[in-house]
PAZAPA-4460 file (N, C-alpha, C; in steps of 0.05 Angstrom, whole numbers, plus 32768, in hexadecimal, padded with zeros to 4 digits):
% residues 194
    n_x    n_y    n_z   ca_x   ca_y   ca_z    c_x    c_y    c_z   seq   type   mol
   8010   7FE8   8000   8000   8000   8000   8011   8019   8000     1      M     A
   8028   8017   800F   803A   802D   8010   8045   8032   7FF4     2      K     A
   804B   801D   7FE5   8055   801F   7FCA   8041   802C   7FB8     3      T     A
   8028   8024   7FBB   8013   8030   7FAB   8010   804D   7FB1     4      T     A
   8011   8053   7FCB   800F   806F   7FD4   8026   8080   7FC9     5      S     A
   803F   8074   7FC9   8056   8082   7FBE   8054   8086   7FA0     6      N     A
   8049   8072   7F92   8045   8074   7F75   8031   808A   7F6F     7      I     A
   801B   808A   7F7F   8006   809F   7F7B   8012   80BB   7F81     8      I     A
   8021   80BC   7F97   802E   80D5   7F9E   8041   80DE   7F88     9      R     A
   8051   80CB   7F7D   8064   80D1   7F68   8056   80DB   7F4F    10      G     A
   8040   80CD   7F49   8030   80D5   7F31   8025   80F1   7F35    11      M     A
   801B   80F6   7F4D   8010   8110   7F54   8026   8126   7F51    12      W     A
   803E   8121   7F5C   8054   8134   7F5A   805C   8138   7F3D    13      I     A
   805D   8122   7F2E   8064   8124   7F11   804F   8135   7F02    14      A     A
   8036   8131   7F09   8020   8140   7EFC   8023   815D   7F03    15      A     A
   802A   8163   7F1C   802D   817F   7F25   8045   818C   7F16    16      M     A
   805B   817D   7F14   8073   8187   7F06   806C   818C   7EE9    17      V     A
   805F   817A   7EDC   8057   817D   7EC0   8044   8195   7EBD    18      I     A
   8031   8197   7ED0   801E   81AE   7ECF   802D   81C8   7ED2    19      G     A
   803F   81CA   7EE6   804E   81E2   7EEA   8060   81E8   7ED2    20      V     A
   806D   81D3   7EC8   807F   81D6   7EB0   806F   81E0   7E98    21      S     A
   8058   81D4   7E94   8047   81DC   7E7E   803E   81F8   7E82    22      T     A
   8036   8200   7E9A   802D   821B   7EA0   8045   822E   7E9C    23      S     A
   805C   8227   7EA6   8074   8238   7EA3   807C   823A   7E86    24      A     A
   807A   8224   7E77   8081   8225   7E5B   806D   8236   7E4C    25      M     A
   8053   8234   7E54   803F   8243   7E47   8044   8261   7E4C    26      S     A
   804C   8268   7E64   8052   8284   7E6B   806A   828E   7E5C    27      Q     A
   807F   827D   7E5B   8097   8284   7E4D   8091   8288   7E2F    28      K     A
   8081   8277   7E24   8079   8279   7E08   806B   8293   7E03    29      S     A
   8059   829B   7E15   804B   82B4   7E13   805E   82CC   7E15    30      A     A
   8072   82C9   7E28   8086   82DE   7E2B   8097   82E1   7E11    31      D     A
   809F   82CA   7E06   80AF   82CA   7DEE   809F   82D6   7DD7    32      Y     A
   8086   82CF   7DD5   8075   82DA   7DBF   8073   82F8   7DC2    33      K     A
   8070   8302   7DDA   806E   831F   7DDF   8089   832D   7DD8    34      Q     A
   809E   8320   7DE0   80B9   832B   7DDB   80BE   832C   7DBC    35      E     A
   80B7   8317   7DAE   80BA   8316   7D91   80A9   832C   7D84    36      I     A
   8091   832F   7D8E   807F   8344   7D83   808B   8360   7D87    37      K     A
   8096   8365   7D9F   80A3   837E   7DA4   80BC   8383   7D93    38      E     A
   80CC   836E   7D8F   80E4   8370   7D7E   80DC   8375   7D61    39      L     A
   80C7   8368   7D57   80BE   836D   7D3C   80B5   838A   7D39    40      K     A
   80A7   8394   7D4D   809E   83B0   7D4B   80B6   83C3   7D4B    41      A     A
   80CA   83BD   7D5B   80E3   83CD   7D5C   80F1   83CC   7D41    42      E     A
   80F3   83B5   7D35   8100   83B2   7D1B   80F1   83C1   7D05    43      L     A
   80D6   83C1   7D07   80C6   83D0   7CF4   80CC   83EE   7CF6    44      A     A
   80CE   83F7   7D0F   80D4   8414   7D13   80F0   841B   7D08    45      E     A
   8104   8409   7D0D   811F   840E   7D03   811F   840E   7CE4    46      I     A
   8111   83FB   7CD8   810F   83FA   7CBB   8102   8413   7CB0    47      A     A
   80ED   841C   7CBD   80DF   8435   7CB4   80F2   844D   7CB6    48      K     A
   8101   844F   7CCD   8114   8465   7CD1   812A   8464   7CBC    49      A     A
   8133   844C   7CB6   8148   8449   7CA1   813F   8451   7C86    50      N     A
   8125   844C   7C80   811A   8455   7C66   8119   8473   7C65    51      E     A
   8111   8480   7C7B   8111   849D   7C7C   812D   84A9   7C78    52      V     A
   8140   849D   7C86   815C   84A6   7C83   8166   84A3   7C66    53      I     A
   8160   848C   7C5A   8169   8487   7C3F   815C   849B   7C2C    54      A     A
   8142   84A1   7C30   8134   84B4   7C1F   8140   84D0   7C22    55      Q     A
   8146   84D8   7C3B   8151   84F3   7C40   816D   84F5   7C32    56      N     A
   817D   84E0   7C33   8197   84E0   7C26   8194   84E1   7C08    57      L     A
   8181   84D2   7BFD   817C   84D2   7BE0   8173   84EE   7BD7    58      A     A
   8161   84FA   7BE7   8158   8515   7BE1   8170   8529   7BE1    59      T     A
   8182   8525   7BF4   8199   8537   7BF6   81AB   8533   7BDE    60      F     A
   81AF   851A   7BD5   81BF   8516   7BBD   81B2   8524   7BA5    61      D     A
   8199   8521   7BA2   818A   852F   7B8C   818D   854D   7B8E    62      E     A
   818C   8557   7BA7   818E   8574   7BAC   81A9   857E   7BA1    63      L     A
   81BF   8571   7BA9   81DA   857B   7BA2   81E1   8575   7B85    64      D     A
   81DD   855C   7B7C   81E6   8554   7B62   81D4   855F   7B4B    65      F     A
   81BB   8564   7B50   81A9   856D   7B3B   81A0   858A   7B40    66      E     A
   8192   858E   7B56   8185   85A9   7B5B   819B   85BE   7B5E    67      V     A
   81AE   85BB   7B6F   81C3   85CF   7B73   81D5   85D1   7B5B    68      F     A
   81E1   85BB   7B52   81F4   85BC   7B3C   81E8   85C7   7B23    69      T     A
   81CF   85C0   7B1D   81C2   85C9   7B04   81B2   85E3   7B08    70      K     A
   81B3   85EE   7B21   81A5   8606   7B28   8187   8605   7B22    71      Q     A
   817B   85EE   7B2A   815E   85EA   7B26   814F   85F4   7B3E    72      E     A
   8151   860F   7B43   8147   861B   7B5B   8129   8617   7B60    73      W     A
   811A   8614   7B4A   80FD   860F   7B4D   80F7   85F4   7B5B    74      A     A
   810C   85E3   7B5C   8109   85C9   7B69   8112   85C9   7B87    75      R     A
   811E   85DF   7B90   8129   85DF   7BAB   8114   85D8   7BC0    76      L     A
   80FB   85DF   7BBB   80E6   85D9   7BCF   80E1   85BB   7BD3    77      H     A
   80EC   85AA   7BC0   80E9   858D   7BC3   80F9   8583   7BDC    78      E     A
   810E   8592   7BE3   811E   858A   7BFA   811F   859E   7C11    79      S     A
   8117   85B7   7C0C   8119   85CC   7C1F   80FE   85D8   7C26    80      H     A
   80FA   85DD   7C40   80E0   85EA   7C48   80E0   8607   7C40    81      S     A
   80C9   8613   7C3E   80C6   862F   7C37   80D5   8641   7C4A    82      R     A
   80D6   863A   7C64   80E2   864B   7C78   80FD   863F   7C81    83      D     A
   810B   8632   7C6F   8125   8625   7C75   8138   8639   7C84    84      I     A
   8144   862F   7C99   8158   863F   7CA8   8173   8634   7CA0    85      L     A
   8184   8646   7C95   819E   863D   7C8A   81B5   864C   7C99    86      V     A
   81C8   863C   7CA3   81DF   8646   7CB1   81F7   8644   7C9E    87      H     A
   8203   865A   7C97   8219   865B   7C84   8234   865A   7C91    88      W     A
   8249   8652   7C82   8264   864F   7C8D   826F   8668   7C99    89      P     A
   8267   867F   7C90   8272   8699   7C9A   8263   86A2   7CB4    90      D     A
   8250   8692   7CBC   8242   8698   7CD5   8227   86A5   7CD3    91      G     A
   8220   86AF   7CBB   8205   86BB   7CB8   81F0   86A6   7CB4    92      H     A
   81D7   86AD   7CBA   81C1   869A   7CB8   81AB   86A8   7CA7    93      T     A
   819E   8698   7C96   8188   86A3   7C86   816F   8693   7C8B    94      T     A
   8158   869F   7C85   813F   8691   7C89   812E   8694   7C6F    95      S     A
   8124   867E   7C66   8112   867E   7C4F   811F   8673   7C36    96      G     A
   810F   8665   7C26   811A   8658   7C0E   8122   866C   7BF9    97      I     A
   8114   8683   7BF6   811B   8697   7BE2   8137   86A2   7BE7    98      E     A
   813D   86A8   7C00   8157   86B3   7C07   816D   869E   7C02    99      K     A
   8166   8685   7C08   8179   866F   7C04   817F   866C   7BE6   100      H     A
   816B   866D   7BD6   816E   866B   7BB9   8180   8682   7BAF   101      I     A
   817B   869A   7BB9   818B   86B2   7BB1   81A8   86AD   7BB9   102      E     A
   81AD   86A4   7BD1   81C9   869F   7BDA   81D6   8689   7BC9   103      D     A
   81C8   8673   7BC4   81D4   865E   7BB4   81D9   8667   7B97   104      L     A
   81C7   8676   7B8C   81CB   8681   7B71   81E4   8692   7B6F   105      S     A
   81E9   86A2   7B84   8200   86B3   7B84   821A   86A4   7B81   106      N     A
   821B   868B   7B89   8233   867B   7B87   823A   8675   7B6A   107      M     A
   8226   8677   7B58   822B   8671   7B3C   8232   8689   7B2C   108      F     A
   822F   86A1   7B37   8234   86BA   7B29   8252   86BB   7B21   109      V     A
   8264   86B6   7B33   8281   86B8   7B2D   828D   869D   7B26   110      Y     A
   827F   8687   7B2B   8288   866C   7B23   8271   865D   7B18   111      A     A
   826A   8662   7AFE   8252   8656   7AF2   8253   8637   7AF1   112      P     A
   826B   862C   7AF3   826D   860F   7AF1   826D   8602   7B0D   113      D     A
   8264   8610   7B21   8263   8605   7B3D   8252   85EC   7B3C   114      T     A
   825B   85D8   7B4C   824D   85BF   7B4C   8255   85AE   7B64   115      R     A
   8243   859B   7B6A   8249   8586   7B7E   8241   856C   7B71   116      I     A
   8255   855B   7B6E   8251   8542   7B5F   8256   8529   7B70   117      E     A
   825F   852D   7B89   8264   8515   7B99   825E   851B   7BB7   118      E     A
   8256   8507   7BC5   8252   8507   7BE2   8262   84F0   7BED   119      H     A
   827C   84F4   7BF3   828C   84DE   7BFD   8283   84D3   7C18   120      P     A
   8277   84E5   7C28   826E   84DC   7C43   8251   84E4   7C46   121      I     A
   8240   84D1   7C4E   8224   84D5   7C53   821C   84C8   7C6D   122      R     A
   8214   84D7   7C81   820D   84CD   7C9B   81F1   84D7   7CA2   123      I     A
   81E2   84C6   7CAE   81C7   84CE   7CB6   81BE   84BF   7CCF   124      A     A
   81AD   84CD   7CDE   81A0   84C1   7CF6   8187   84D0   7CFB   125      S     A
   8171   84C1   7CFD   8157   84CE   7D02   8151   84E3   7CED   126      G     A
   814C   84FB   7CF5   8145   8511   7CE2   815D   8522   7CDA   127      N     A
   8175   8518   7CDF   818D   8527   7CD9   819E   851A   7CC4   128      L     A
   81A7   8529   7CB0   81BB   851F   7C9D   81D4   8530   7C9F   129      T     A
   81EB   8524   7C9B   8204   8532   7C9A   8213   8528   7C82   130      A     A
   8216   8539   7C6E   8221   8530   7C54   8239   8541   7C4D   131      V     A
   8250   8534   7C46   8267   8543   7C3C   8265   8542   7C1E   132      M     A
   8266   855A   7C12   8266   855C   7BF5   8280   8568   7BEC   133      G     A
   8286   8565   7BD3   829D   8573   7BC7   8292   8588   7BB4   134      V     A
   8296   85A1   7BBB   828D   85B7   7BAA   82A4   85C2   7B9A   135      I     A
   82A0   85C7   7B81   82B6   85D1   7B70   82AB   85E3   7B5A   136      E     A
   82BC   85F3   7B50   82B5   8606   7B3B   82CE   8616   7B32   137      G     A
   82CA   862A   7B21   82E0   863A   7B17   82D7   8657   7B17   138      T     A
   82E8   8668   7B22   82E3   8685   7B25   82E8   8692   7B0A   139      F     A
   82D4   8692   7AF8   82D7   869D   7ADD   82C7   86B6   7AD7   140      T     A
   82B6   86BF   7AEA   82A6   86D7   7AE6   82AA   86EA   7AFD   141      E     A
   82A5   8704   7AF9   82A9   8717   7B0E   8297   8710   7B27   142      P     A
   82A4   8714   7B3E   8296   870D   7B58   828B   8727   7B64   143      M     A
   8271   872A   7B66   8265   8742   7B72   826C   8743   7B90   144      P     A
   8275   875B   7B99   827B   875E   7BB6   826B   8775   7BC3   145      I     A
   8257   877F   7BB4   8245   8793   7BBF   824B   87AF   7BB4   146      G     A
   8238   87C1   7BB6   823A   87DD   7BAD   8244   87DF   7B90   147      E     A
   823C   87CB   7B7F   8244   87CC   7B63   8261   87C5   7B5E   148      G     A
   826F   87BB   7B72   828B   87B4   7B6E   828E   8796   7B6A   149      K     A
   82A4   878E   7B5C   82A9   8773   7B55   82C6   876C   7B59   150      F     A
   82CC   8752   7B5E   82E7   8748   7B5D   82E9   8739   7B42   151      I     A
   82FE   8741   7B33   8302   8734   7B19   8309   8717   7B1C   152      E     A
   8300   8706   7B0A   8306   86E9   7B0C   8323   86E3   7B09   153      P     A
   832B   86CE   7B18   8347   86C6   7B17   834B   86AE   7B04   154      T     A
   8335   86A1   7AFC   8336   8689   7AEC   833E   8670   7AFB   155      G     A
   8341   8673   7B15   8349   865D   7B26   8332   864B   7B2E   156      K     A
   8338   8631   7B2F   8323   861D   7B37   8324   8619   7B56   157      A     A
   830E   8612   7B61   830D   860B   7B7D   8300   85EF   7B80   158      Y     A
   8308   85E1   7B95   82FD   85C7   7B9C   82FF   85C4   7BBA   159      K     A
   82E8   85C3   7BC7   82E6   85C3   7BE4   82D5   85AC   7BEE   160      L     A
   82DD   85A2   7C05   82CB   8590   7C14   82B8   85A2   7C23   161      N     A
   829F   859C   7C22   828B   85AA   7C32   8279   8596   7C40   162      M     A
   826D   859F   7C55   825A   858E   7C64   8240   859D   7C67   163      V     A
   822A   858F   7C62   8210   8599   7C67   8202   8587   7C7B   164      T     A
   81F9   8594   7C90   81E9   8585   7CA4   81CC   858E   7CA1   165      I     A
   81BA   857C   7C9C   819E   8582   7C98   818C   8576   7CAD   166      G     A
   8178   8585   7CB5   8163   857B   7CC7   814A   8579   7CB7   167      L     A
   813D   8562   7CB7   8126   855C   7CA6   810C   8558   7CB6   168      W     A
   80F6   8561   7CAA   80DC   855C   7CB7   80D1   8541   7CAF   169      N     A
   80BA   853A   7CB9   80AE   851F   7CB4   80A5   851C   7C97   170      E     A
   80A4   8532   7C88   809C   8530   7C6C   80B5   852E   7C59   171      K     A
   80CD   852C   7C65   80E5   8529   7C55   80EE   8544   7C49   172      G     A
   80E8   855A   7C57   80F0   8574   7C4F   8104   8580   7C63   173      I     A
   811A   858B   7C5A   812E   8597   7C6C   8123   85B2   7C76   174      M     A
   8124   85B6   7C90   811B   85CF   7C9B   8132   85E0   7CA7   175      Y     A
   8149   85D3   7CAB   8160   85E2   7CB5   8179   85D5   7CA9   176      E     A
   818C   85E7   7CA1   81A4   85DE   7C93   81BD   85ED   7C9D   177      E     A
   81D2   85DE   7CA2   81EC   85E9   7CAA   8200   85E3   7C95   178      Y     A
   820D   85F8   7C8A   8221   85F5   7C75   823D   85FB   7C80   179      L     A
   8250   85EA   7C7A   826B   85ED   7C84   827F   85E9   7C6D   180      F     A
   8291   85FC   7C6A   82A9   85F9   7C5A   82BD   860D   7C63   181      W     A
   82D6   860A   7C5B   82EC   861B   7C63   82ED   8633   7C50   182      D     A
   82E4   864A   7C5A   82E4   8662   7C49   8300   866C   7C42   183      N     A
   8313   8669   7C53   832F   8671   7C4D   833A   8661   7C37   184      L     A
   8336   8646   7C38   8340   8635   7C23   8332   863C   7C08   185      T     A
   8318   8642   7C0A   8308   864A   7BF3   8315   8663   7BE6   186      F     A
   831A   8677   7BF6   8326   8690   7BEC   8342   868C   7BE0   187      M     A
   8351   867B   7BED   836C   8675   7BE3   836A   8667   7BC8   188      K     A
   8358   8654   7BC5   8355   8646   7BAC   834C   8658   7B95   189      Q     A
   833B   866C   7B9C   8332   867F   7B89   8348   8694   7B81   190      L     A
   835D   8694   7B91   8373   86A7   7B8C   836E   86C2   7B99   191      G     A
   835D   86C2   7BAE   8356   86DB   7BBB   8362   86DE   7BD7   192      L     A
   8372   86CA   7BDF   837F   86CB   7BF9   8399   86BA   7BF7   193      A     A
   83AB   86C0   7C09   83C4   86B1   7C0A   83C5   869E   7C22   194      E     A
***
């Protein structure tokens, strides 16, 4: 009878262990399913963010290689907001797309072949892009310096690394832009400084 009792007790303990194990496994399975669901949601967010980054960088390539280089100013609104805030290398800041177009156009007055044809470095995170471009051209036309005065062309070519940092809105439009290049090197290459 003791043996039967021990067998029954053993069976009961085994049933409890199996029940607890099944319950624990069921809970673990639910936990794993929830964790997998959360990871999939995270991956979807990362993929969406990467798509936005890739699109902003592609827009920036189009901006420099086509819109800027070919002076297609009517297309600047494709990448720039109407009230774009632009920080220039000399420290001044402008506001508005019309002023930005005017400033960009002025770069072509004395160097009509100004262009950007490569972006050797392209970095982006979230709504921020940082792109290094190579800007080049030739000083072949008089450079206006104000009050009807001009600097005569030197015929010298320039080639500079420049960096543009752009902040983009959720519609893929840049609303703030920081431009960086070495103005002294620029002037030296144009033959206007030593």
